C-alpha positions in Angstrom: -1.1 -9.7 27.5 -1.9 -6.0 27.1 -5.6 -5.3 26.5 -7.0 -1.9 25.4 -10.6 -0.8 25.0 -12.5 1.8 23.0 -11.9 3.4 19.7 -8.3 4.3 18.6 -7.7 7.3 16.4 -4.8 6.9 14.0 -3.7 7.9 10.5 -5.8 6.6 7.6 -4.8 4.1 4.9 -6.8 5.2 1.8 -7.0 3.7 -1.7 -8.8 5.7 -4.3 -9.4 4.6 -7.8 -11.8 5.5 -10.6 -12.4 6.2 -14.2 -10.2 8.2 -16.5 -9.9 12.0 -15.9 -12.3 12.0 -12.9 -9.7 13.9 -10.9 -8.0 11.3 -8.6 -4.7 13.1 -8.2 -6.4 16.5 -7.9 -8.6 15.1 -5.1 -5.5 13.5 -3.3 -3.8 16.9 -3.5 -6.3 18.2 -1.0 -5.2 15.9 1.8 -3.3 17.5 4.6 0.2 18.6 3.6 0.8 15.9 0.9 4.0 14.6 -0.6 3.4 12.9 -3.9 5.6 9.9 -4.8 5.1 10.6 -8.5 5.6 7.4 -10.4 3.5 8.4 -13.4 5.0 11.8 -13.7 1.4 13.1 -13.9 1.3 15.8 -11.3 2.8 18.7 -13.3 -0.5 20.4 -13.4 -0.8 20.4 -9.6 0.9 22.8 -7.2 2.2 20.1 -4.9 5.5 18.8 -3.5 6.6 15.7 -5.3 9.4 13.2 -5.5 9.9 11.6 -9.0 10.1 7.9 -8.7 11.6 5.8 -11.5 12.5 2.5 -10.0 11.3 0.0 -7.3 14.4 0.8 -5.2 13.7 4.5 -5.3 10.1 3.8 -4.2 11.1 1.7 -1.2 13.8 4.2 -0.2 11.3 7.1 -0.5 8.8 5.3 1.7 11.5 4.8 4.4 12.7 8.4 4.2 9.2 9.9 4.3 8.8 8.6 7.8 11.0 11.4 9.2 9.6 14.3 7.1 7.1 16.9 8.1 4.6 15.9 5.5 1.3 14.7 6.9 0.1 12.7 3.9 2.1 10.5 1.6 0.5 9.9 -1.8 1.6 7.0 -4.1 0.6 7.9 -7.6 -0.1 5.3 -8.7 -0.4 1.8 -7.2 -0.6 0.0 -10.6 2.5 1.9 -11.8 4.2 0.8 -8.6 3.4 -2.8 -9.4 4.9 -2.2 -12.9 8.1 -1.0 -11.3 8.0 -4.1 -9.1 7.8 -6.4 -12.1 10.6 -4.6 -13.9 12.9 -4.9 -10.8 12.0 -8.5 -10.3 12.8 -9.3 -13.9 16.1 -7.4 -13.8 17.3 -9.0 -10.5 16.2 -12.5 -11.7 17.7 -12.0 -15.2 14.3 -12.8 -16.8 12.8 -11.2 -19.9 9.1 -11.9 -19.0 7.1 -12.5 -15.9 5.9 -15.7 -17.5 9.5 -17.1 -17.5 9.1 -18.0 -13.8 6.4 -20.6 -14.6 2.6 -20.5 -14.6 1.5 -17.9 -12.1 4.7 -18.0 -10.0 6.0 -14.7 -11.2 2.9 -12.8 -10.2 3.0 -14.5 -6.7 6.5 -13.2 -6.3 5.3 -9.7 -7.3 2.5 -9.9 -4.7 5.0 -10.9 -2.0 7.0 -7.8 -2.8 3.9 -5.6 -2.9 3.0 -7.1 0.5 6.4 -6.0 1.9 5.8 -2.5 0.4 2.5 -2.3 2.3 4.3 -3.3 5.5 6.6 -0.3 4.9 3.6 1.9 4.5 2.3 0.7 7.9 5.4 2.3 9.4 4.3 5.6 8.0 0.9 5.0 9.6 2.5 4.3 12.9 4.4 7.6 12.5 1.1 9.4 12.3 1.1 10.0 8.5 -1.9 9.3 6.3 -1.1 7.3 3.2 -3.1 7.5 -0.1 -2.7 5.0 -2.9 -4.1 6.2 -6.2 -5.0 3.5 -8.7 -6.6 3.3 -12.1 -9.7 1.2 -12.8 -10.4 -1.5 -15.3 -13.6 -3.2 -16.4 -13.6 -7.0 -16.0 -16.1 -9.8 -16.6 -17.2 -11.1 -13.3 -19.1 -14.3 -12.6 -20.4 -14.7 -9.0 -21.0 -18.3 -7.8 -24.7 -17.5 -7.1 -25.3 -15.4 -10.3 -27.1 -16.7 -13.3 -24.8 -14.9 -15.8 -21.5 -13.0 -15.8 -21.5 -9.2 -15.7 -19.1 -6.3 -16.0 -17.7 -4.5 -13.0 -14.9 -2.0 -12.2 -11.8 -3.4 -10.5 -8.4 -2.0 -9.4 -6.1 -2.1 -12.4 -3.7 -4.5 -10.7 -2.9 -8.2 -11.0 -5.3 -10.6 -9.4 -2.7 -11.4 -6.8 -1.9 -7.9 -5.7 -5.4 -6.4 -5.9 -6.8 -8.2 -2.9 -3.8 -7.1 -0.8 -4.6 -3.4 -1.4 -8.3 -3.9 -0.8 -7.6 -5.7 2.5 -5.0 -3.2 3.5 -7.2 -0.1 3.0 -9.2 1.5 5.8 -11.1 3.4 3.1 -11.5 2.1 -0.5 -13.2 4.7 -2.6 -14.4 4.5 -6.2 -14.6 7.8 -8.1 -16.7 8.3 -11.2 -19.0 10.6 -13.0 -22.7 10.3 -12.1 -24.8 9.3 -15.1 -28.4 8.2 -15.7 -29.7 6.1 -18.5 -33.0 6.9 -20.2 -34.7 4.5 -22.6 -36.3 5.6 -25.8 -39.5 4.2 -27.3 -37.4 1.9 -29.5 -35.7 0.4 -26.4 -32.3 2.1 -27.0 -30.6 3.5 -23.9 -29.1 7.0 -23.8 -26.7 8.2 -21.1 -27.5 11.5 -19.4 -25.5 13.8 -17.2 -21.9 12.7 -16.8 -20.6 16.0 -15.4 -21.2 15.6 -11.6 -18.3 13.7 -9.9 -19.1 11.4 -7.0 -17.3 9.3 -4.4 -18.7 5.8 -3.7 -17.8 4.1 -0.4 -19.7 0.8 -0.1 -19.5 -2.4 -2.1 -21.7 -2.8 -5.2 -22.1 -5.4 -7.9 -20.6 -2.7 -10.2 -17.5 -1.9 -8.2 -15.4 -2.5 -5.1 -15.5 0.0 -2.2 -15.5 0.0 1.5 -15.4 2.4 4.5 -14.5 1.8 8.1 -15.7 5.3 9.1 -19.4 5.0 8.5 -19.4 7.4 5.5 -22.5 7.6 3.4 -22.7 5.3 0.4 -22.5 8.2 -2.1 -20.8 11.6 -1.6 -19.9 14.6 -3.8 -16.3 14.3 -4.9 -15.3 17.2 -2.7 -12.8 17.5 0.1 -15.5 18.7 2.5 -17.2 15.3 2.2 -14.3 13.4 3.9 -12.1 16.1 5.6 -13.4 15.2 9.1 -11.5 11.9 8.9 -8.1 13.5 8.5 -7.8 15.8 11.5 -4.1 15.7 12.1 -4.4 16.9 15.6 -6.1 13.7 16.5 -3.7 11.4 14.8 -1.5 9.3 17.1 0.8 6.4 16.2 -0.4 3.0 17.1 1.9 1.6 19.8 4.1 -1.3 18.9 5.9 -3.7 21.3 9.6 -3.1 21.6 12.1 -5.7 20.6 12.9 -6.4 24.2 9.2 -6.9 25.0 8.9 -9.3 22.0 12.0 -11.2 23.3 10.4 -11.6 26.8 7.2 -12.8 25.3 8.7 -15.0 22.6 7.7 -18.3 24.4 4.0 -17.3 24.5 3.6 -14.8 21.7 3.9 -15.1 18.0 4.8 -11.8 16.1 2.0 -11.1 13.7 2.9 -11.6 10.0 2.0 -8.0 9.2 4.1 -6.7 12.1 7.4 -8.5 11.7 8.8 -6.2 9.0 8.1 -3.2 11.2 10.1 -4.7 14.0 13.1 -5.5 11.8 12.8 -2.0 10.1 13.4 -0.4 13.5 16.9 -1.8 13.2 17.1 -1.7 9.4 20.6 -0.3 9.0 22.1 -2.9 11.4 20.1 -5.7 9.7 21.4 -4.6 6.3 25.0 -4.4 7.5 24.7 -7.9 9.0 23.2 -9.5 5.9 25.8 -7.8 3.7 28.6 -9.2 5.9 27.1 -12.7 5.7 26.7 -12.3 1.9 23.0 -12.8 2.2 22.5 -9.7 0.1 24.6 -7.8 -2.4 26.7 -4.7 -1.2 24.2 -2.3 -2.9 21.1 -4.0 -1.5 19.0 -3.3 1.6 17.7 -6.0 4.0 14.3 -5.7 2.4 15.8 -7.0 -0.9 17.0 -10.3 0.5 15.7 -13.5 -1.1 12.3 -14.8 -0.1 14.1 -17.7 1.6 16.1 -15.4 3.8 13.1 -13.2 4.6 11.1 -16.2 5.5 13.8 -17.4 7.9 13.8 -14.0 9.6 10.0 -13.9 9.8 9.9 -17.2 11.6 11.9 -15.9 14.5 12.3 -12.1 14.5 13.6 -11.8 18.1 16.3 -14.3 17.5 17.4 -12.6 14.3 17.5 -9.2 16.0 19.5 -10.7 18.9 22.0 -12.2 16.4 22.3 -8.9 14.6 23.0 -7.1 18.0 25.6 -9.7 19.0 27.3 -9.4 15.6 27.6 -5.6 15.9 28.8 -5.9 19.5 31.6 -8.3 18.4 32.4 -6.0 15.5 32.7 -3.0 17.8 35.0 -5.0 20.2 37.2 -6.0 17.4 37.7 -2.4 16.4 
């Protein structure tokens, strides 16, 4: 058992969302050396490097390839459009016409499982020392807390109720962006909004919106890069060490690979795993290992070291046969 103490400096996982036209993409463009995975095709007004993304497969491949680039920040624009691609891909591969065709709620659970695997791929970028920013739109929902006397409106991520909690839990920083307004009340009791030009960044939870910070930021900040730039000093960024496959094998009798880590271990041998699963007809010739069925992925997850050992033995036998 390896124990470490003290703070660890690593790349940041940031989710930013907010109201329309507040400048989410423009703000993300100020992060260190960004590459936009542009799903919305909405960065034409920005002088940034971008990769146009039109399918779920393109997104997963881009996340894998971004690991070996020189970009310091990978921006997914946007997370809710990524979920849309996920739904389209799920319907196409399952030959369904609607997410409801899977049965009550089941389709959205399947989407959330895929989104979870995408977040695991993003963690590989974090381990490589790259910041990741997920931009999302906001929506207003009616919320009824168990201890509240009545329901009230609040801002939420514009994602399904299954995927939204995954992003919020995943993020180191969840920031809500909006225009600052004040309401004055006339003698007749009518409210009137004032201001609305100053843009602000909110970092802590409120009844009106979700937000969080693990860096001790102030509750409200001007929506300026200078407000948060100290969190993204690339010189201080270092990958989080992961146990090697050999170490995992040695410790398999006493250690369980964490659920959020298992895909990272397999991805280190992704090409070999893909070749193996194709040979065993567990995936189609054009698919990658990450696109295996949930049943196959669950079997891999239950014993990652054994799976990797089987893959290694398969390739050794294949090499001998040649």
